[in-house]
C-alpha positions in Angstrom: -6.9 14.1 116.5 -7.6 13.6 112.8 -6.1 16.0 110.3 -8.1 18.2 107.9 -10.2 16.4 105.3 -8.9 16.4 101.8 -12.4 16.0 100.3 -14.4 19.1 99.6 -17.3 19.9 101.9 -19.8 20.1 99.0 -19.7 17.8 96.0 -18.5 19.4 92.8 -21.0 19.6 90.0 -20.6 16.8 87.5 -19.3 18.0 84.2 -21.8 17.9 81.4 -20.7 15.4 78.9 -21.8 12.6 76.6 -23.8 10.6 79.1 -25.1 8.1 76.5 -21.5 7.4 75.5 -20.6 6.9 79.1 -23.4 4.4 79.6 -22.5 2.6 76.4 -18.9 2.3 77.5 -19.9 0.8 80.8 -22.2 -1.6 79.0 -19.4 -2.7 76.6 -17.2 -3.2 79.6 -19.9 -5.4 81.1 -20.3 -7.3 77.9 -16.6 -8.2 78.1 -16.4 -8.9 81.8 -19.5 -11.0 82.3 -18.5 -13.9 80.0 -15.0 -14.0 81.7 -16.6 -14.2 85.1 -19.0 -16.9 83.9 -16.2 -19.0 82.5 -14.2 -18.6 85.7 -17.1 -19.8 87.7 -17.6 -22.9 85.6 -20.0 -22.1 82.8 -19.1 -23.5 79.4 -17.4 -21.3 76.9 -20.4 -21.6 74.6 -22.8 -20.5 77.3 -20.6 -17.5 78.1 -20.4 -16.6 74.5 -24.2 -16.7 74.2 -24.5 -14.5 77.2 -22.0 -12.1 75.7 -24.0 -12.0 72.4 -27.2 -11.4 74.3 -25.7 -8.6 76.4 -24.3 -7.0 73.2 -27.7 -7.1 71.5 -29.4 -5.5 74.5 -26.6 -2.8 74.7 -27.0 -2.0 71.0 -30.8 -1.6 71.3 -30.4 0.6 74.4 -27.9 2.8 72.7 -30.2 3.3 69.8 -33.1 4.2 72.1 -31.0 6.5 74.2 -29.7 8.4 71.2 -33.3 8.7 69.8 -34.6 10.1 73.1 -31.7 12.6 73.2 -32.6 13.8 69.7 -36.3 14.0 70.6 -35.5 16.0 73.7 -33.3 18.4 71.8 -36.0 18.9 69.1 -38.6 19.5 71.8 -36.4 22.0 73.5 -35.9 23.8 70.2 -39.6 23.9 69.5 -40.4 25.2 72.9 -37.9 28.0 72.6 -39.3 28.9 69.1 -42.9 29.0 70.5 -41.9 31.2 73.4 -40.0 33.5 71.0 -43.1 33.8 68.7 -45.4 34.5 71.7 -43.1 37.2 73.0 -42.9 38.8 69.6 -46.7 39.0 69.3 -47.2 41.1 72.3 -44.5 43.8 72.8 -43.7 44.2 76.5 -45.9 41.4 77.6 -43.4 39.8 80.0 -41.6 42.9 81.1 -43.7 43.6 84.2 -43.8 47.0 86.0 -46.4 49.8 85.4 -47.9 50.9 82.2 -46.9 54.2 80.7 -49.5 56.9 81.2 -51.2 58.3 84.1 -49.7 57.2 87.4 -52.7 57.8 89.7 -56.4 58.1 89.3 -57.8 61.6 88.8 -54.6 63.1 87.4 
């Protein structure tokens, strides 16, 4: 009979962090690992170095694009929040719901 499981029944929520930084770290690791593997499997050192330079260039471009999209998303979220705040300020009580103040039934 197997013992109790040491893993939780539900997966824990992933901590919110620097996801772009994490992607770039893995890409840098790949930029270092791929040339080593290529040399081990018989590719020339020059060819492996060229592959490493190509991977590094692609990683750099992806990093720039990811950072730019993060900034754009943050700006858009800020603009959306500002628009909502202005809309709510224009009409007092517009999003509160419930009944209006005044007569509660017709004919009163």
